Rosetta silent file (secondary structure, phi, psi, omega in degrees, C-alpha in Angstrom):
SEQUENCE: XXXXXXXXXXXXXXXXXXXXXXXXXXXXXXXXXXXXXXXXXXXXXXXXXXXXXXXXXXXXXXXXXXXXXXXXXXXXXXXXXXXXX
SCORE:     score description
SCORE:     0.000 S_00000001
   1 L     0.000  101.082  179.930    0.017    6.374    4.439 S_00000001
   2 L  -135.440  129.618  179.072   -1.057    9.056    6.892 S_00000001
   3 L  -137.586  136.176  174.181   -0.944   12.790    6.357 S_00000001
   4 L   -67.108  139.695  178.502   -2.270   15.649    8.464 S_00000001
   5 L    72.189   14.512 -178.451   -4.859   17.614    6.526 S_00000001
   6 L   -67.775  151.483  178.805   -5.199   14.781    4.034 S_00000001
   7 L   -59.584  -43.567  177.370   -8.314   14.679    1.872 S_00000001
   8 E   -84.462  135.281  171.612   -9.380   11.259    3.177 S_00000001
   9 E  -122.556  122.563 -178.067  -10.174   10.968    6.866 S_00000001
  10 E  -115.645  111.968  177.714  -10.640    7.426    8.119 S_00000001
  11 E   -91.618  132.495  179.999  -12.137    7.042   11.594 S_00000001
  12 E  -165.850 -163.097  178.213  -11.595    3.695   13.237 S_00000001
  13 L  -131.116  146.964 -177.830  -10.095    1.687   16.059 S_00000001
  14 L   -61.182  -33.054 -175.453   -6.669    0.084   16.273 S_00000001
  15 L   -93.822    5.880 -173.344   -8.139   -3.351   17.081 S_00000001
  16 L   -89.996  115.969 -179.137  -10.887   -3.262   14.403 S_00000001
  17 H   -68.207  -32.619  176.191  -10.411   -5.735   11.550 S_00000001
  18 H   -65.195  -35.969  177.829  -12.964   -3.905    9.364 S_00000001
  19 H   -64.678  -45.244  177.792  -10.921   -0.723    9.871 S_00000001
  20 H   -61.564  -42.381  179.901   -7.749   -2.499    8.789 S_00000001
  21 H   -62.855  -46.009 -178.474   -9.529   -3.935    5.753 S_00000001
  22 H   -64.378  -42.150 -179.551  -10.910   -0.559    4.648 S_00000001
  23 H   -61.793  -44.136  179.725   -7.555    1.125    5.088 S_00000001
  24 H   -63.634  -38.849  178.760   -5.789   -1.579    3.054 S_00000001
  25 H   -72.987  -32.294 -177.647   -8.341   -1.307    0.243 S_00000001
  26 H   -76.221  -34.745 -174.452   -8.254    2.496    0.277 S_00000001
  27 H   -53.063  -48.197 -179.915   -4.469    2.937    0.161 S_00000001
  28 H   -66.271  -32.121  177.728   -3.956    1.955   -3.514 S_00000001
  29 H   -67.516  -46.688  179.096   -6.880    4.156   -4.598 S_00000001
  30 H   -60.083  -43.019  179.684   -5.531    7.118   -2.629 S_00000001
  31 H   -63.001  -44.170 -179.255   -2.070    6.570   -4.091 S_00000001
  32 H   -60.569  -37.175 -179.426   -3.420    6.369   -7.640 S_00000001
  33 H   -91.464   -2.451  177.426   -5.251    9.692   -7.189 S_00000001
  34 L    69.433   36.170  178.104   -2.350   11.276   -5.290 S_00000001
  35 L  -120.567  156.386 -178.785   -4.248   11.977   -2.083 S_00000001
  36 L   -95.131  170.951  177.383   -3.403   11.208    1.514 S_00000001
  37 E  -126.968  125.038  173.329   -5.240    9.368    4.244 S_00000001
  38 E  -101.184  118.564  179.208   -5.512   10.691    7.774 S_00000001
  39 E   -92.319  128.131  177.274   -6.140    7.853   10.222 S_00000001
  40 E  -125.031  118.950  177.857   -7.956    8.820   13.411 S_00000001
  41 E   -84.634  112.320 -175.012   -8.316    6.315   16.234 S_00000001
  42 H   -67.401  -18.663  178.673  -11.629    7.178   17.892 S_00000001
  43 H   -69.679  -13.264  179.594  -10.535    5.488   21.127 S_00000001
  44 H   -90.208   -3.771 -177.461   -8.161    8.420   21.679 S_00000001
  45 L  -139.539  112.040 -177.262  -10.992   10.984   21.733 S_00000001
  46 H   -58.279  -32.643  179.101  -14.098   10.542   23.925 S_00000001
  47 H   -69.036  -41.343  177.546  -16.191   12.789   21.655 S_00000001
  48 H   -69.285  -37.834  176.950  -15.336   10.763   18.555 S_00000001
  49 H   -59.877  -44.150  179.055  -15.902    7.536   20.474 S_00000001
  50 H   -66.166  -36.273 -177.287  -19.361    8.773   21.450 S_00000001
  51 H   -72.496  -46.261 -173.343  -20.102    9.916   17.899 S_00000001
  52 H  -101.549  -33.771  178.326  -18.966    6.808   15.977 S_00000001
  53 H    38.791 -113.195 -175.865  -18.765    4.067   18.628 S_00000001
  54 H   -89.156    8.392 -176.648  -19.446    0.742   16.849 S_00000001
  55 H   -91.278   13.402 -178.285  -20.113    2.349   13.441 S_00000001
  56 L   -88.145  156.136    0.380  -16.458    2.279   12.400 S_00000001
  57 L   -77.674  153.927  175.723  -14.736    2.428   10.078 S_00000001
  58 E  -125.617  127.007 -179.605  -16.125    5.657    8.673 S_00000001
  59 E  -108.627  128.089 -179.853  -14.527    7.218    5.588 S_00000001
  60 E  -120.243  149.284  171.550  -14.854   10.944    4.920 S_00000001
  61 E  -139.211  122.916 -179.053  -13.722   13.096    2.015 S_00000001
  62 L    53.811   38.052  176.885  -13.955   16.882    2.221 S_00000001
  63 L    79.640    5.388 -179.029  -16.190   16.541    5.276 S_00000001
  64 E  -112.341  129.416  178.060  -18.670   14.225    3.546 S_00000001
  65 E   -71.896  125.368  179.004  -19.187   10.648    4.689 S_00000001
  66 E   -95.833  -37.164 -178.592  -18.593    8.269    1.799 S_00000001
  67 E  -169.609  166.429  172.705  -19.094    4.940    3.524 S_00000001
  68 E  -145.571  161.427 -174.424  -18.847    2.982    6.747 S_00000001
  69 L    68.338  -60.340 -178.348  -18.138   -0.646    7.676 S_00000001
  70 L  -127.125  149.305  179.193  -17.002   -1.581    4.153 S_00000001
  71 L   -69.870  126.187  174.367  -15.278    0.436    1.417 S_00000001
  72 L   -98.698   92.264 -176.021  -17.739    1.601   -1.234 S_00000001
  73 H   -57.521  -39.698  179.950  -15.393    1.848   -4.204 S_00000001
  74 H   -62.626  -43.300  178.957  -18.035    3.417   -6.437 S_00000001
  75 H   -65.678  -40.171  179.733  -18.711    6.200   -3.914 S_00000001
  76 H   -64.685  -48.587  179.983  -14.984    6.807   -3.426 S_00000001
  77 H   -63.498  -41.495  178.801  -14.262    6.978   -7.166 S_00000001
  78 H   -62.399  -43.114 -179.808  -17.272    9.230   -7.801 S_00000001
  79 H   -65.850  -40.087  178.858  -16.204   11.609   -5.017 S_00000001
  80 H   -67.440  -38.912  177.758  -12.626   11.741   -6.303 S_00000001
  81 H   -65.509  -37.760 -178.827  -13.789   12.436   -9.861 S_00000001
  82 H   -64.780  -34.199 -175.508  -16.064   15.213   -8.609 S_00000001
  83 H   -85.698   -9.257  178.435  -13.266   17.053   -6.844 S_00000001
  84 L   -81.188  139.738  179.004  -10.939   17.025   -9.868 S_00000001
  85 L   -68.332    0.000    0.000  -10.996   20.155  -12.082 S_00000001
């Protein structure tokens, strides 16, 4: 599930097992709330690689970092509830 301009932005690396785990855990939550996930491989951009390096995965929503390394379900749910009218 990847969409340009999606509310969730997940920074990671293709070979990162933590990145795969976070993405797999996030997908059902995103689907339930009807939002997309934009996957960005930091190895494809030297600036992102320098910024995040070994701190991936990093999950953002509306430009705000929600968590890194492991999915923080409470933070994700709180952020999604906050953005709903």
